[in-house]
C-alpha positions in Angstrom: -9.4 -4.2 4.8 -7.0 -2.7 6.3 -4.7 -2.5 3.5 -7.4 -0.4 1.4 -7.6 1.9 4.4 -3.8 2.7 4.5 -3.7 3.7 0.4 -7.0 5.9 1.1 -4.6 7.6 3.7 -1.8 8.1 1.2 -4.1 9.3 -1.4 -4.7 11.8 0.7 -2.4 12.6 3.0 -0.2 15.9 2.3 1.9 17.9 5.0 2.1 14.3 7.0 2.4 12.4 4.2 5.9 10.7 4.8 5.1 11.1 8.9 2.8 8.3 7.7 5.4 6.7 5.1 7.9 5.9 8.1 5.3 4.8 10.3 4.1 1.8 7.9 7.8 1.3 7.3 8.4 1.1 11.4 5.5 -1.1 12.4 4.7 -3.4 9.2 4.7 -7.1 8.8 4.6 -9.8 6.8 3.2 -12.3 8.3 0.7 -12.1 11.4 -2.6 -12.2 9.1 -4.0 -11.5 12.9 -2.4 -8.5 13.4 -4.7 -6.2 10.5 -2.8 -2.7 10.8 0.8 -4.0 10.5 0.4 -6.5 7.8 -1.9 -3.3 5.9 0.9 -1.2 6.6 3.4 -3.9 4.9 1.3 -4.8 1.8 0.0 -0.9 1.3 4.5 -0.4 1.0 5.0 -3.4 -0.8 2.3 -2.5 -3.3 3.7 1.6 -3.6 7.1 -0.2 -3.9 6.5 -2.0 -6.7 4.6 0.8 -8.1 7.3 3.5 -7.9 11.2 2.3 -7.1 10.4 -1.4 -9.3 11.8 -3.2 -6.5 9.9 -5.8 -3.4 10.2 -3.2 -0.6 11.7 -0.2 -0.7 12.6 0.2 3.2 14.8 3.9 3.2 12.6 6.8 4.0 14.7 9.1 2.2 14.1 7.5 -0.7 10.6 8.0 -0.6 11.0 11.9 0.7 13.3 12.3 -2.9 9.7 11.3 -4.3 6.8 14.0 -4.6 4.1 14.4 -2.3 1.7 14.3 -5.8 3.2 11.5 -7.3 3.2 9.4 -4.2 -0.9 10.6 -4.2 -1.4 9.6 -7.3 0.0 5.9 -7.4 -2.0 5.1 -3.9 -4.7 6.0 -5.5 -4.0 4.2 -9.0 -3.6 0.8 -6.8 -6.8 1.5 -4.9 -8.5 2.2 -8.2 -7.1 -1.5 -9.5 -7.7 -3.3 -6.0 -11.2 -1.6 -6.3 -11.7 -3.4 -10.0 -10.2 -6.1 -8.8 -13.0 -6.4 -6.8 -15.9 -5.7 -8.9 -15.0 -8.2 -11.0 -13.7 -11.3 -8.8 -16.0 -10.4 -5.8 -13.9 -12.4 -3.6 -15.6 -13.8 -0.5 -12.3 -12.7 1.4 -9.7 -10.0 0.6 -7.2 -12.0 2.0 -7.7 -14.8 -0.5 -5.4 -12.6 -2.7 -3.7 -10.2 -1.0 -0.1 -10.8 -1.4 -0.6 -12.7 -4.4 0.3 -9.5 -6.2 -2.9 -11.0 -8.9 -5.0 -7.7 -8.6 -2.1 -5.3 -10.3 -1.7 -7.6 -12.9 
């Protein structure tokens, strides 16, 4: 749920977008499934990195700032829409069962 909340934030943020990105980059954790906010940050940054940079994880905030706000907003919205479609189609009992497998981006 936090992953989806982070994407929603990034799809609408304008003036504070890069501040949010910096927060997500700083407070991310890819392994602690008991820390929903930090793992949500990680997966949001990871999927956006894949979408916008075609790489696993872009951690340099200056590179994010080189991308326009509108492009990041649209990418976050696209990922959220793809994730919505995946959830509708597969009806997973637990989002964790597929989060991280990237199968929902195929």
